[in-house]
C-alpha angles and dihedrals in degrees: 000000000000122000119231091245096047117120093245092061097045118118090237093058091045090051092049091051091048092049091047092050092046091049091052092050093049091048091051091048092050092048090052092048091048091050092048091052091048092050090048091054091049091048090052090049094050092047091049093048094048089045089054090056101265117142115252092236091055093048092049092051093047111123089237089063099036094049093053106040137050118224089260093053091044089056090055090050090054089054093054111118092227092056092047090050091051090050091050090053091048093050091046091050091050091053092047093051094034087228108133096164095247094127099049 
């Protein structure tokens, strides 16, 4: 049992613990925001590349993508609705033009 005058119960220690906890929470938040922005830029890049006629596989193996995302993060990018939409447009365009890229 701690005494009221013990160091662990002092206002200074409580304040230090609060500041440390707050600092950790802010750091975690900033890391998440940074990661989200990075993923967003990669999603935009992949969509742009696929929209310009590049194969998805090529875009995903591009150094710009591979140097910025782990395999786990890349998987989440592939599940992004915007990427799926871009792929659907690309597939639809291939069927309309009957150009599936087999002869390239």
